[in-house]
C-alpha positions in Angstrom: -1.5 24.2 9.6 2.6 23.9 9.4 5.1 22.0 11.3 8.5 23.0 11.9 10.4 19.8 12.6 12.0 19.1 9.4 15.9 18.3 9.8 15.8 16.3 12.7 17.2 12.7 11.9 18.2 9.7 13.7 21.3 7.6 12.5 20.3 4.9 14.8 17.0 4.6 13.4 18.4 4.1 9.8 20.7 1.3 10.7 18.2 -0.3 12.3 15.8 -0.1 9.1 18.8 -1.0 7.0 19.4 -3.9 9.0 16.0 -5.6 9.1 15.7 -4.9 5.2 18.9 -7.0 5.0 17.7 -9.4 6.8 14.4 -9.4 4.8 16.5 -10.5 1.7 18.3 -13.1 3.5 15.5 -14.5 5.1 13.8 -14.7 1.6 16.5 -16.3 -0.5 17.7 -18.4 2.3 14.9 -19.6 4.2 11.4 -18.6 2.6 12.5 -20.2 -1.0 12.7 -23.5 0.9 8.9 -23.3 2.0 7.1 -21.3 -0.8 7.5 -20.0 -4.3 9.5 -16.6 -4.2 7.4 -14.7 -6.9 7.9 -14.9 -10.6 11.9 -15.2 -10.3 12.7 -12.0 -12.2 16.1 -13.0 -13.2 18.3 -11.4 -15.8 18.4 -14.8 -17.7 14.8 -14.7 -18.4 14.9 -11.1 -19.5 15.9 -11.4 -23.1 13.8 -14.5 -23.6 10.6 -12.8 -22.4 11.6 -9.5 -24.0 11.4 -11.3 -27.4 8.1 -12.6 -27.0 6.3 -9.4 -25.9 5.2 -6.3 -27.7 5.1 -2.8 -26.0 5.8 -2.2 -22.4 4.0 -4.1 -19.5 4.3 -4.4 -15.7 6.2 -8.1 -16.3 8.8 -6.8 -18.7 9.3 -3.6 -16.9 10.0 -5.5 -13.5 12.3 -8.0 -15.7 14.3 -4.9 -17.3 14.8 -3.3 -14.0 16.3 -6.7 -12.3 18.3 -7.5 -15.4 19.9 -4.3 -15.3 20.7 -4.3 -11.7 21.9 -7.9 -11.9 24.6 -7.0 -14.4 26.3 -4.8 -11.8 25.1 -6.6 -8.5 25.0 -10.6 -9.0 22.5 -12.9 -7.3 20.2 -11.5 -4.4 22.5 -8.3 -4.2 20.3 -6.8 -6.7 17.2 -7.0 -4.7 18.9 -6.3 -1.5 20.1 -3.0 -2.9 16.5 -2.0 -3.5 15.4 -3.5 0.0 18.3 -1.0 1.5 17.1 1.9 -0.6 13.5 1.2 0.7 14.8 1.3 4.2 16.4 4.6 3.6 13.4 6.1 2.2 11.1 4.7 5.2 13.9 6.4 7.3 13.5 9.7 5.1 9.9 9.6 5.5 9.3 8.8 9.4 12.6 10.6 10.8 10.8 13.7 11.5 7.8 12.1 13.4 9.4 8.9 15.0 9.5 10.4 18.2 6.0 11.2 18.1 4.7 7.7 17.3 4.5 4.6 19.5 7.6 2.6 19.1 5.8 -0.7 19.4 3.2 0.0 16.6 5.7 1.5 14.4 8.2 -1.7 14.6 5.3 -4.1 14.4 4.4 -2.3 11.2 8.0 -2.6 9.7 8.5 -6.0 11.1 5.8 -8.0 9.4 7.8 -11.1 8.3 6.0 -11.3 4.8 6.5 -7.6 4.1 10.3 -7.9 4.7 10.3 -10.9 2.4 8.6 -9.2 -0.5 10.3 -5.8 0.3 13.6 -7.6 -0.1 13.2 -10.0 -3.1 12.8 -9.4 -6.7 9.2 -8.8 -7.4 6.6 -6.3 -8.6 5.8 -5.6 -5.0 9.3 -4.4 -4.1 9.1 -1.9 -7.0 5.7 -0.9 -5.8 6.7 -0.7 -2.2 9.5 1.5 -3.0 7.3 3.7 -5.2 4.9 4.1 -2.7 6.9 5.1 0.0 8.2 8.2 -2.4 4.4 9.2 -2.8 3.4 9.1 1.0 6.4 11.0 1.9 5.6 13.8 -0.4 1.7 13.6 0.4 2.3 14.0 4.2 4.8 16.6 4.1 3.0 18.6 1.6 0.0 18.4 3.4 1.2 19.5 6.9 4.0 21.8 6.1 2.6 23.1 2.5 6.5 22.7 1.5 7.3 24.5 -1.8 7.3 22.1 -4.9 10.9 21.1 -6.0 12.7 18.4 -8.0 11.5 15.8 -5.8 8.0 16.0 -7.5 9.7 14.6 -10.4 10.5 11.5 -8.5 7.1 11.2 -7.1 5.7 11.5 -10.6 8.0 8.7 -11.7 7.0 6.6 -8.6 3.4 7.1 -9.7 4.0 5.8 -12.9 5.6 2.7 -11.9 2.7 2.0 -9.6 0.4 2.5 -12.7 2.2 0.3 -14.6 2.4 -2.6 -12.2 -0.6 -2.3 -9.9 -3.3 -0.1 -11.6 -6.0 -0.5 -9.3 -3.9 0.3 -6.1 -2.7 3.4 -8.0 -6.0 5.0 -7.5 -5.3 5.3 -3.6 -1.9 6.7 -4.4 -3.1 9.2 -6.6 -5.9 10.4 -4.5 -3.5 11.3 -1.6 -1.2 12.9 -4.2 -3.9 15.2 -5.5 -5.2 16.4 -2.4 -1.7 17.0 -0.9 -0.4 18.7 -4.2 -3.2 21.3 -4.2 -3.4 21.1 -0.3 -2.6 25.0 -0.1 -5.5 26.1 -2.1 -8.0 23.2 -0.8 -7.4 24.4 2.8 -8.4 27.9 2.1 -11.3 26.9 -0.5 -12.8 23.7 0.6 -11.9 22.4 4.2 -13.6 24.9 6.1 -16.9 24.6 4.2 -17.7 21.1 4.2 -19.0 19.0 7.3 -18.5 15.3 7.9 -22.2 15.0 6.8 -21.8 17.0 3.4 -18.7 14.4 2.9 -20.8 11.5 3.4 -23.3 12.9 1.2 -21.0 13.5 -1.6 -19.3 10.0 -1.4 -23.2 8.5 -1.1 -23.9 10.5 -4.4 -21.0 9.4 -6.1 -21.5 5.7 -5.4 -24.9 5.9 -6.7 -24.0 7.9 -9.8 -21.2 5.6 -10.8 -23.5 2.6 -10.2 -26.4 4.2 -12.2 -24.0 5.3 -15.0 -22.5 1.8 -15.4 -26.2 0.2 -15.4 -27.4 2.6 -18.1 -24.4 3.0 -20.6 -22.7 -0.5 -20.4 -23.3 -4.1 -19.6 -21.1 -3.7 -16.7 -23.8 -5.6 -14.5 -24.2 -8.4 -16.9 -21.7 -10.0 -19.6 -18.6 -7.4 -18.6 -18.7 -8.2 -15.0 -19.1 -11.8 -15.4 -16.5 -12.1 -18.1 -14.1 -10.2 -15.9 -14.9 -12.4 -12.9 -13.9 -15.5 -15.0 -10.9 -13.9 -16.2 -9.6 -13.4 -12.3 -10.7 -16.9 -11.4 -8.8 -18.4 -14.4 -5.8 -16.6 -13.8 -5.3 -18.7 -10.7 -6.9 -22.0 -11.8 -4.7 -22.0 -15.0 -1.7 -23.2 -12.5 -2.5 -26.0 -10.4 -1.1 -24.5 -7.3 -1.6 -26.7 -4.2 -3.0 -24.0 -2.2 -5.9 -22.8 -4.7 -9.4 -22.6 -3.5 -11.6 -24.4 -5.7 -14.8 -24.7 -3.8 -15.9 -20.9 -4.2 -19.2 -20.3 -6.0 -18.3 -17.5 -8.5 -20.9 -17.2 -11.5 -22.6 -14.0 -11.1 -22.7 -10.7 -9.4 -24.7 -12.0 -6.5 -21.7 -14.1 -6.1 -19.2 -11.4 -6.0 -21.4 -9.4 -3.3 -21.9 -12.2 -1.4 -18.2 -13.7 -1.3 -17.1 -10.0 -0.4 -18.3 -10.5 3.0 -15.8 -13.2 3.9 -13.5 -12.3 0.7 -12.2 -8.8 2.1 -11.3 -9.5 5.5 -10.1 -13.0 4.6 -7.8 -11.6 1.7 -6.4 -9.2 3.8 -5.2 -12.0 6.4 -4.1 -14.8 3.9 -4.9 -18.6 4.9 -8.1 -19.3 6.8 -7.7 -20.9 10.3 -8.5 -24.3 8.7 -5.7 -23.8 6.1 -3.4 -22.7 9.0 -4.5 -26.0 10.8 -3.9 -28.1 7.8 -0.4 -26.8 7.0 1.4 -25.6 10.0 3.8 -23.3 7.9 0.5 -21.2 6.9 -0.6 -21.2 10.5 2.1 -18.6 10.9 0.9 -16.7 8.3 -2.4 -17.0 9.5 -1.3 -15.3 12.9 0.5 -12.7 11.1 -2.7 -12.0 9.2 -4.6 -11.5 12.0 -2.3 -9.0 13.4 -2.2 -7.2 10.1 -5.9 -6.9 9.9 -6.0 -5.6 13.4 -3.6 -3.1 13.0 -5.1 -1.8 9.8 -8.4 -1.6 11.5 -7.0 0.4 14.3 -5.1 2.8 12.0 -8.3 3.6 10.1 -10.4 4.0 13.1 -7.9 6.6 14.2 -8.0 8.3 10.8 -11.7 8.3 11.1 -11.5 10.0 14.5 -9.0 12.6 13.3 -11.1 13.6 10.1 -13.9 14.1 12.7 -11.8 16.4 15.1 -10.2 18.4 12.2 -11.7 20.1 9.2 -8.4 20.5 7.4 -7.5 16.8 7.9 -11.1 15.9 6.8 -9.9 17.1 3.3 -7.1 14.4 3.2 -8.6 11.4 5.1 -12.1 11.1 4.0 -11.4 10.8 0.3 -8.5 8.5 1.3 -10.8 6.2 3.5 -13.5 6.0 0.7 -11.1 5.2 -2.0 -9.3 2.7 -0.2 -12.5 0.9 0.9 -13.6 0.9 -2.6 -10.4 -0.3 -4.2 -10.0 -3.1 -1.7 -13.6 -4.1 -2.3 -13.2 -4.1 -6.1 -10.0 -5.9 -5.9 -10.7 -8.7 -3.5 -10.9 -11.4 -5.9 -7.3 -11.2 -6.6 -6.9 -12.1 -2.8 -9.4 -14.8 -2.5 -8.4 -17.7 -4.8 -5.1 -18.2 -3.6 -3.8 -17.3 0.1 -0.1 -17.2 -0.9 -1.2 -14.7 -3.6 -3.1 -13.0 -1.3 0.1 -12.5 1.1 1.9 -11.4 -1.8 -0.3 -8.7 -3.3 -1.2 -7.0 -0.2 2.4 -6.1 0.2 1.9 -3.6 -2.6 -0.9 -1.8 -0.4 1.4 -1.8 2.7 2.9 1.6 2.3 -0.7 3.3 1.5 -3.0 1.2 4.1 -0.4 0.7 6.7 2.6 3.2 6.6 0.5 6.4 5.4 -2.1 6.3 8.3 1.0 5.9 10.7 2.7 8.7 9.2 -0.5 11.2 9.5 -0.8 9.9 13.2 2.7 10.9 13.8 2.4 14.4 12.1 -1.0 15.0 13.8 0.6 14.4 17.1 3.9 16.2 16.6 1.7 19.4 15.0 -0.3 19.4 18.2 2.8 19.5 20.4 4.7 22.0 18.7 1.5 24.3 18.9 1.2 23.6 22.6 4.8 24.5 23.2 4.4 27.7 21.1 1.1 28.6 23.3 3.0 28.0 26.6 6.3 29.9 25.6 6.3 33.3 27.5 6.7 36.2 25.6 10.1 37.8 26.2 9.8 41.0 24.3 
């Protein structure tokens, strides 16, 4: 299942992507910061202070280190702007081959979400995860569709995965799944893809879910003390700070509360503010509208992927594990998006490359692949 369209490029596309990411940094530091807190402020002046109080490497220390080193060369918001420009370049490199096969409106909507531009243009853990995620999805898509030979680029992808693991370990699982299925795709296509129907995949995922739940129930206290302790830590990580937008009226005492709140917490976490929060705070109403659009596009993209997985046995190998793991990780991680709408908006940006760009990229490659095969079939044999 190869596609021979590599090498085509669009300087105009690159210029537009660079322009919107430069705008994103200016929007973050000149406008957004006047209405909301802009992350944790990873300035160089705080690096030595934090490093002296920290033992070992963690996500915060690593993020401080990156921006401290950058700010020694590029002062002020020029440091995150440089990373934002790098994100634009990697996005261009990722989509340039399939850009002409995508809906332009859909592509630019996915790139022009205001909060995505803010958090991909400001010094934050999210910015580093977005950049790393783009390297991973680029590798996964090209390896899956073109079975390109492995090269030195694999080193950058492994480093990108390490950064995601360090900063957002829960979201790393989704990135790792598409990396593994892509890495071994030449062999998996021959051995597995033609033998497993959709029903078999559903059975595998069902048994995996039941088996994991049974294992945790029999070998640990996950369904009692462990889970409740974790729920308490997540809640306290928000309530420890008297943020004005915290939600304090959420019942959160046992596993029933976890399951019950997931019915509204998962979609609301992906949206951000509720309608009532948006009405009471006009600035949040714009974020609410953005969140509704985000959830609508996310649902559309996953629906299209599900359709592709039914049509194509080869794509089924990549898409069904991706969909299953994505839903599982979002479900487990939803408490981090539930207690504070501002944090929800920020945290979900780490998932933007894998939940928004990766499905969009797969749709582009699939359409390009079909068109190329159609042209080959319709080309008369001149010999």
